[in-house]
Backbone bond lengths (Angstrom), bond angles and torsions (degrees), N, CA, C in turn:
res aa  C-N    CA-C-N  psi(-1)  N-CA   C-N-CA  omega(-1)  CA-C   N-CA-C  phi
1 M - - - 1.458 - - 1.524 111.33 -
2 K 1.331 117.00 -41.24 1.457 117.17 -175.92 1.522 112.70 -69.06
3 D 1.318 118.45 -14.34 1.461 120.66 175.79 1.525 111.68 -68.14
4 I 1.334 116.48 -27.85 1.459 118.69 -177.74 1.525 112.32 -94.53
5 L 1.327 118.01 -8.59 1.459 120.06 176.84 1.519 110.11 -73.09
6 R 1.287 116.76 143.92 1.462 120.56 176.41 1.511 108.86 -69.68
7 R 1.321 116.17 137.82 1.451 121.15 -179.69 1.525 111.32 -109.68
8 H 1.293 115.82 12.15 1.463 119.78 179.96 1.526 109.09 -146.63
9 Q 1.277 114.75 167.95 1.458 121.62 177.06 1.519 108.55 -61.80
10 V 1.316 116.48 134.81 1.460 121.37 -177.07 1.532 111.55 -71.72
11 L 1.334 116.79 -40.28 1.458 121.30 -178.87 1.524 110.69 -93.13
12 S 1.314 115.58 153.19 1.458 119.20 176.16 1.527 109.50 -66.68
13 E 1.300 115.70 160.72 1.459 120.67 178.40 1.522 110.73 -61.40
14 E 1.336 116.91 -39.92 1.467 120.75 179.87 1.533 111.33 -61.85
15 I 1.323 117.15 -45.22 1.465 120.85 -179.73 1.524 110.20 -68.00
16 T 1.318 116.94 -40.61 1.468 120.52 177.13 1.518 110.31 -59.58
17 D 1.321 117.29 -45.38 1.467 121.23 -179.63 1.523 111.90 -62.72
18 I 1.320 116.80 -45.01 1.469 119.58 -177.22 1.528 110.67 -69.31
19 L 1.330 117.41 -33.01 1.466 119.76 176.27 1.531 110.97 -69.82
20 N 1.324 117.07 -39.30 1.465 119.74 176.03 1.527 111.13 -64.05
21 K 1.326 117.08 -34.94 1.471 119.97 175.11 1.526 109.96 -64.34
22 Q 1.326 116.40 -37.79 1.462 119.67 179.10 1.526 110.78 -68.75
23 V 1.317 117.48 -35.62 1.465 120.54 175.02 1.528 109.24 -56.47
24 K 1.328 115.74 -43.63 1.468 119.91 179.49 1.528 111.51 -67.31
25 I 1.322 117.05 -40.96 1.467 120.84 178.53 1.530 110.36 -60.24
26 E 1.327 116.30 -43.55 1.463 120.18 179.84 1.528 110.79 -66.38
27 A 1.336 117.08 -38.88 1.467 120.84 177.88 1.531 110.34 -64.22
28 Q 1.332 116.08 -42.41 1.468 120.00 178.90 1.521 110.55 -65.57
29 S 1.327 116.98 -39.24 1.468 120.54 177.42 1.520 110.81 -62.42
30 S 1.322 116.80 -41.87 1.456 120.75 178.11 1.528 110.39 -59.82
31 A 1.324 116.45 -46.73 1.465 121.10 179.04 1.532 111.07 -63.57
32 S 1.320 116.61 -40.09 1.471 120.28 179.77 1.520 111.19 -65.62
33 Y 1.329 117.14 -40.04 1.455 119.61 177.28 1.527 111.46 -64.45
34 L 1.325 117.23 -33.34 1.467 119.53 174.81 1.528 110.40 -61.65
35 A 1.331 115.96 -41.68 1.466 120.10 178.82 1.527 110.69 -63.96
36 L 1.325 116.90 -40.34 1.467 120.02 177.70 1.530 110.33 -64.67
37 A 1.327 115.73 -41.60 1.468 120.61 179.09 1.522 110.38 -61.91
38 A 1.315 116.53 -43.91 1.467 120.47 -179.30 1.527 110.54 -62.64
39 W 1.334 116.56 -43.50 1.468 120.11 179.29 1.527 109.69 -57.89
40 C 1.336 115.95 -47.41 1.461 120.00 -178.96 1.526 111.53 -65.73
41 D 1.317 116.31 -43.01 1.458 120.95 -176.98 1.523 111.93 -60.97
42 V 1.319 116.57 -44.43 1.463 121.61 -178.87 1.530 110.73 -63.35
43 R 1.314 117.18 -30.12 1.463 120.98 -175.83 1.531 112.97 -96.16
44 G 1.325 116.31 7.00 1.456 120.29 175.28 1.511 115.80 84.53
45 Y 1.309 117.83 11.71 1.471 121.21 175.44 1.528 107.56 -89.10
46 D 1.313 115.40 75.82 1.465 121.23 -171.95 1.526 113.22 -62.94
47 N 1.330 117.30 -43.41 1.465 119.68 179.85 1.524 111.52 -67.91
48 C 1.320 116.51 -39.61 1.466 119.72 177.23 1.523 110.05 -64.36
49 A 1.325 116.61 -40.91 1.465 120.24 177.26 1.529 109.71 -61.00
50 A 1.326 116.93 -46.14 1.475 120.47 179.09 1.528 110.69 -60.22
51 F 1.324 116.22 -41.43 1.462 121.08 177.70 1.524 110.89 -58.83
52 F 1.326 117.29 -46.90 1.465 120.59 -177.84 1.527 112.37 -73.54
53 F 1.329 118.30 -32.71 1.470 119.23 173.20 1.527 110.06 -61.90
54 K 1.337 115.87 -41.47 1.471 120.77 177.81 1.533 110.07 -63.52
55 Q 1.326 116.60 -42.54 1.467 120.43 178.81 1.528 110.43 -61.42
56 S 1.329 116.65 -40.45 1.457 120.60 178.69 1.530 110.74 -60.24
57 E 1.325 116.24 -44.72 1.462 120.73 178.48 1.531 111.10 -61.97
58 E 1.325 116.39 -40.70 1.466 120.05 179.39 1.526 111.21 -63.51
59 E 1.325 116.52 -42.87 1.464 119.54 179.49 1.530 110.73 -63.68
60 R 1.313 116.65 -37.44 1.470 120.59 176.36 1.527 110.23 -63.35
61 K 1.329 117.35 -40.75 1.468 121.05 176.92 1.524 110.57 -63.29
62 H 1.331 117.12 -40.16 1.465 120.64 177.77 1.529 109.83 -62.61
63 Q 1.333 115.59 -44.05 1.465 120.65 178.03 1.522 109.81 -56.70
64 M 1.305 116.74 -48.10 1.469 120.60 -176.96 1.525 111.99 -69.24
65 K 1.306 117.09 -32.24 1.469 120.26 178.72 1.535 109.74 -63.06
66 I 1.318 116.47 -43.88 1.471 120.25 178.51 1.521 110.36 -71.08
67 F 1.316 117.22 -41.12 1.466 122.05 178.82 1.526 110.45 -57.84
68 R 1.339 116.07 -46.55 1.472 120.58 179.56 1.525 111.14 -67.03
69 Y 1.310 117.74 -35.74 1.462 119.95 176.69 1.525 109.93 -60.04
70 L 1.320 115.61 -45.29 1.471 119.68 178.60 1.524 111.21 -58.74
71 T 1.320 116.84 -46.95 1.467 118.68 -179.23 1.529 111.06 -68.47
72 D 1.321 117.23 -37.99 1.461 120.23 177.27 1.524 111.52 -61.92
73 M 1.317 115.48 -30.61 1.470 120.48 179.58 1.536 111.70 -90.43
74 E 1.330 115.50 14.52 1.466 122.54 176.24 1.524 113.23 62.02
75 C 1.317 115.06 37.34 1.462 121.49 178.38 1.522 109.47 -112.82
76 N 1.312 116.24 159.77 1.454 120.32 175.51 1.521 109.07 -76.88
77 A 1.323 115.43 117.82 1.457 121.30 174.65 1.529 106.48 -97.59
78 I 1.308 115.38 131.79 1.459 120.53 -175.42 1.520 109.78 -104.03
79 S 1.333 115.35 124.77 1.459 120.72 175.31 1.525 107.79 -79.28
80 P 1.331 117.22 114.40 1.465 119.90 -170.38 1.525 114.78 -85.92
81 A 1.289 114.51 151.75 1.467 120.97 166.16 1.527 106.29 -88.26
82 V 1.312 116.48 145.76 1.460 119.22 178.93 1.523 109.67 -117.71
83 A 1.305 114.60 152.77 1.462 121.61 179.03 1.523 109.60 -80.60
84 E 1.315 115.62 163.34 1.463 120.06 174.61 1.524 108.35 -64.08
85 S 1.303 116.02 139.05 1.458 121.59 -179.02 1.521 110.84 -91.90
86 Q 1.319 114.51 152.59 1.465 119.64 173.48 1.516 108.08 -60.96
87 Y 1.310 117.49 132.59 1.456 120.26 -177.71 1.528 113.39 -130.10
88 E 1.327 117.53 -1.22 1.463 120.87 176.41 1.529 109.08 -112.46
89 F 1.318 114.49 133.61 1.455 120.75 -179.72 1.519 108.80 -140.04
90 G 1.309 115.60 154.00 1.452 120.06 -178.13 1.514 114.18 -85.95
91 S 1.333 116.88 -20.25 1.465 119.81 -177.10 1.518 109.57 -162.23
92 L 1.311 115.27 166.46 1.462 120.69 176.38 1.528 110.27 -63.36
93 R 1.316 115.95 -38.26 1.470 118.85 177.68 1.527 110.50 -59.47
94 E 1.324 117.37 -42.49 1.454 121.54 179.53 1.534 110.86 -60.91
95 V 1.304 116.96 -34.92 1.464 121.56 177.03 1.533 109.76 -62.33
96 F 1.315 116.65 -46.55 1.464 120.01 -179.78 1.528 112.00 -71.28
97 E 1.319 117.38 -30.70 1.470 120.01 174.01 1.527 109.99 -63.83
98 K 1.324 116.80 -40.38 1.463 121.32 176.68 1.521 110.19 -62.41
99 A 1.315 117.19 -42.20 1.467 121.21 178.64 1.527 111.04 -60.52
100 L 1.319 117.36 -44.73 1.465 120.43 178.77 1.527 110.58 -64.45
101 E 1.307 116.22 -43.24 1.466 120.89 177.82 1.533 110.47 -56.85
102 M 1.316 117.00 -43.95 1.468 120.68 178.83 1.523 110.92 -63.79
103 E 1.322 117.00 -43.54 1.467 120.02 -178.38 1.529 111.76 -65.11
104 I 1.317 116.62 -38.90 1.469 119.58 177.25 1.521 109.93 -63.23
105 S 1.305 116.98 -41.42 1.462 121.78 178.02 1.524 111.34 -62.47
106 V 1.327 117.00 -42.42 1.467 120.92 177.95 1.532 110.09 -64.75
107 T 1.326 116.54 -42.75 1.467 120.16 178.00 1.522 110.71 -58.23
108 D 1.314 117.01 -46.56 1.470 120.76 178.74 1.526 111.05 -58.25
109 A 1.325 116.79 -42.41 1.472 120.86 -179.89 1.531 111.16 -66.22
110 I 1.325 117.60 -40.55 1.472 121.86 177.89 1.527 109.66 -62.40
111 H 1.315 116.68 -44.09 1.470 120.29 179.09 1.527 111.06 -63.49
112 D 1.341 116.95 -36.63 1.468 120.31 176.16 1.528 110.94 -61.38
113 I 1.321 116.67 -39.30 1.464 120.14 178.22 1.522 110.38 -64.07
114 V 1.316 116.80 -46.11 1.471 120.57 -179.79 1.525 109.98 -60.41
115 R 1.342 116.90 -43.18 1.467 119.73 178.05 1.532 111.32 -62.24
116 A 1.328 116.69 -40.91 1.471 120.54 178.73 1.524 110.43 -65.26
117 C 1.315 117.22 -38.74 1.468 120.93 177.64 1.528 110.86 -63.12
118 R 1.319 116.08 -43.47 1.471 119.62 179.20 1.523 110.91 -63.02
119 K 1.315 115.40 -43.39 1.465 120.38 179.13 1.528 110.96 -62.23
120 A 1.335 116.61 -39.53 1.468 121.29 -178.15 1.527 112.63 -84.43
121 G 1.325 116.99 -8.24 1.456 120.11 -177.05 1.521 112.27 71.00
122 D 1.319 117.19 27.12 1.465 122.83 -178.63 1.529 108.73 -90.99
123 I 1.329 115.18 83.39 1.460 121.74 -175.69 1.523 111.32 -66.33
124 A 1.329 117.66 -39.51 1.470 120.96 -177.97 1.525 111.17 -61.21
125 T 1.328 117.16 -46.78 1.464 119.56 -178.93 1.520 110.69 -69.94
126 E 1.320 117.22 -36.70 1.459 119.25 176.57 1.529 110.29 -60.25
127 E 1.316 117.01 -43.26 1.470 120.57 177.74 1.529 110.86 -64.42
128 F 1.317 116.76 -40.65 1.462 121.29 176.62 1.521 110.64 -58.96
129 M 1.320 117.27 -39.44 1.463 122.41 -176.91 1.524 113.12 -75.26
130 R 1.322 117.68 -14.84 1.473 121.34 -179.33 1.533 110.89 -55.14
131 W 1.318 116.85 -41.64 1.462 120.92 179.41 1.525 110.34 -59.80
132 F 1.324 117.64 -41.18 1.460 122.10 -179.26 1.529 111.13 -67.37
133 V 1.327 116.88 -37.34 1.467 120.27 177.06 1.529 109.44 -60.26
134 Q 1.323 116.33 -47.13 1.469 120.34 179.12 1.519 111.38 -65.06
135 E 1.304 117.51 -40.41 1.466 122.31 178.75 1.529 110.87 -59.91
136 Q 1.322 116.87 -40.27 1.468 120.16 -178.72 1.516 112.33 -68.99
137 I 1.311 117.52 -30.46 1.464 119.89 174.67 1.526 108.66 -59.43
138 E 1.324 116.07 -46.64 1.465 121.11 179.53 1.530 111.64 -65.98
139 E 1.322 116.90 -45.16 1.472 120.37 -177.37 1.531 111.32 -61.14
140 E 1.321 116.72 -44.86 1.469 119.26 178.85 1.525 111.27 -66.84
141 F 1.322 116.64 -39.75 1.468 120.24 179.19 1.520 111.24 -57.57
142 V 1.332 116.05 -49.20 1.466 120.28 -177.69 1.528 110.82 -62.44
143 A 1.334 116.53 -42.44 1.474 119.76 179.42 1.533 110.79 -64.75
144 R 1.325 116.90 -43.74 1.472 120.21 178.89 1.526 111.30 -64.83
145 R 1.328 116.30 -43.42 1.467 120.42 -178.19 1.527 110.70 -62.72
146 T 1.320 116.40 -39.14 1.462 119.65 178.27 1.527 110.50 -65.11
147 L 1.327 117.24 -42.02 1.469 119.61 176.96 1.529 111.26 -63.13
148 E 1.318 116.70 -33.74 1.460 119.96 177.00 1.522 111.32 -61.94
149 L 1.340 117.00 -31.10 1.462 120.01 176.82 1.530 110.85 -60.09
150 F 1.327 116.29 -38.13 1.470 119.33 177.16 1.527 110.26 -64.54
151 D 1.341 116.63 -39.49 1.462 120.45 179.64 1.528 111.42 -65.36
152 V 1.318 116.50 -38.67 1.459 121.21 -176.94 1.531 111.46 -80.24
153 L 1.329 116.66 -43.62 1.460 120.67 -172.17 1.521 114.23 -94.26
154 G 1.324 116.73 -24.25 1.457 120.47 -176.84 1.523 111.22 93.06
155 E 1.337 114.98 -163.24 1.462 118.91 -176.68 1.523 112.85 -133.79
156 D 1.345 116.89 19.83 1.464 117.23 174.89 1.534 108.56 -75.57
157 K 1.317 117.27 176.09 1.467 120.98 -174.41 1.523 112.69 -60.20
158 I 1.314 117.07 -39.77 1.466 120.32 179.51 1.527 109.74 -65.96
159 A 1.330 116.53 -44.08 1.466 120.65 179.42 1.528 110.92 -62.49
160 L 1.323 117.40 -43.97 1.458 120.70 178.75 1.524 111.05 -61.67
161 G 1.325 116.71 -37.08 1.467 120.50 175.83 1.512 111.77 -64.32
162 M 1.330 116.57 -39.46 1.464 120.51 178.64 1.527 110.84 -67.90
163 I 1.321 116.41 -40.43 1.465 120.45 177.98 1.524 109.04 -64.00
164 E 1.316 116.35 -45.94 1.472 121.84 178.06 1.524 110.48 -56.03
165 E 1.308 116.13 -38.70 1.459 120.97 -179.01 1.532 111.89 -70.89
166 R 1.327 117.25 -34.25 1.467 121.56 -173.78 1.522 115.18 -91.68
167 V 1.316 118.47 -18.41 1.459 120.70 -168.42 1.526 113.51 -58.35
168 L 1.302 118.54 -34.93 1.460 120.25 179.90 1.528 113.03 -77.04
169 H 1.325 116.32 -7.45 1.460 120.49 -176.92 1.520 113.50 -108.18
170 V 1.329 116.76 4.60 1.464 120.68 177.65 1.523 106.75 -80.00
171 E 1.330 116.42 116.76 1.460 120.45 -176.76 1.515 110.66 -133.12
172 Y 1.312 113.18 153.60 1.463 121.54 176.10 1.505 107.87 -95.87
173 D 1.323 117.44 130.69 1.459 119.78 -179.77 1.530 112.43 -102.85
174 G 1.316 117.19 5.64 1.463 120.21 177.86 1.511 113.61 70.93
175 G 1.329 117.04 16.62 1.445 120.29 -179.85 1.513 113.22 77.39
176 E 1.330 116.84 9.79 1.454 121.05 -179.59 1.510 110.36 -76.21
177 E 1.308 114.78 142.06 1.456 118.86 175.53 1.513 108.42 -86.85
178 G 1.330 116.89 138.46 1.463 118.38 -176.09 1.433 113.94 -116.88
């Protein structure tokens, strides 16, 4: 039996390193979303706070999905330390701009992983990352669509109330016709 067991790390060192970096990015995103949620919660934007708490949980799940992949592939998965997140913002719009900025950064990092997998010929990891590529399409869409609400409705008290009311209902349909 031990003749058929792998005696080395399944993934290349480069792929292992870039995946561990992504684990840290996802952990930092989770922490940043908590900061956004707290900002909203303190100011009475309950739906926005709920939205960002949910986003934080999702980022943590993404972190763990990659972490478990690394361990499943017999690689060292590194539990990252995260930096303090920005927690002061000038407006609700600025909070959502920060969210979009974070999602774009995560998308860029995911694409870097896919490119590294292609270069290394790591088909298994590239296939694993496909889910993350699709997830980022949705994450960016929701962040952009929410910012569009500010463009359409404005930022007066009534508009902010309408945005607060709609934020939990902004969904990505994958381009499907209904």
